[in-house]
N, C-alpha and C positions, 0 to 999 in steps of 0.2 A: 602644677601644670604638667609635669612629666607623666604623672599617673593618668591624666586625661588623654594625653597623646598615645600612651601605650594601650589604654582601653579602647580608644578609637581605632587604632591599628588592628587590635585583636578582633574587634567587631567587624571590621572591614574584611579581614581574612575569613571569618566565620560566614559572613554574608556571601562572599565570593564562592566558598565551598558549597554552600547551600544552593545557590543559583546555578552552579555548574555540575551538580551531582548527576550521575547517569541513572535515570530511572527507566527500567525495562518495562514496557507496557505489553500486556498479553494481547496478541493479535486476536481479532474477533473470530477468525476462522478456526482457532484452536479452542473455542469455548463450546460447551455442551449445547447452548442455544443455537449457535451457528451450524453445528453438525445436524441438529434436528431440522432446522429451517432450510438449509442449503441442499441437503441430500436429494430429496424428491422434488422439491419445488423449483430449484434453480439449476443445480448441478446436472441432474439427469437430462433435462431438455437441452442444455448446452452441449453436453457430451454427444447426444444424438445428432444435434445440428452440426457439430464438428465432424462427425463420422459420415455424414451424408455426402456422397460423391458429387451431388448437384449443388453443393454449397458454393455460392459465388465468392466467398471470402477464403480462398485457398492461400496458404502461405507461399512466399517466394520459393523457387525450386531449391535454393541452397539450404534454406531452413527446413523445407520438407524432407530433404535427404537426411539432415541431422535428426529430425524428429522420428523418422522411421528406424533409427538405431535403437530407440527406446521401445520395448515391447508394450503395446497398447498405450500409446502416448496420449490419447485423447482426454482421459480423466485428469492427467497432470496439466495439460494445456488449459482445460476448463477451469481448474482450480487456480491456476496462475492468473487467469483473466478475472475471476470473481473475487479472489482474496483481497486485493487492494481496494476494489470498489466497495465491498461489504465492510471492510475495516474503516474506510472513510465515512460511510454512513453511520456506523456504530459510534464513531468518535464525534458525530454531529458536526461534521465539517460544513462550514457555510460557504456558499458559492460567491458571496460578495466580499470575500477577503482580498487582500492585495497580493495574492500569490502570483508567481510568474506563470505565463502560459506560452505555448508555442503556436503561432498562427500558421496558416496554410503555406505561407512562403518560407517557413522554417525560421522565422525571426522570433526571438523571445521578447515578449511585451508584458507590461503590467496591466492587470485588469483595471478598468475604469469604473 
């Protein structure tokens, strides 16, 4: 009986370690495919849009001041916008999951 308890405890510890291992996944934007697809098709038009002075989506003045401290900040901002979106598509994220979302009132709700 003692052997089965020890074996069960050992298997429980092994299962816990396996389930809680830290697996680092490569971001899609760091792959060769993403670099080939993103460069001319998505990144360049977004950079041009962000550089356009008539762009209606200007950042708040406080953020604008900080961004201007970075020389030619538009490519960095464009990549920061595209990276999580493309990574989500690449990981085949489904929109019907039960993830939390933030509604227009700033309240966190579950998707239904």
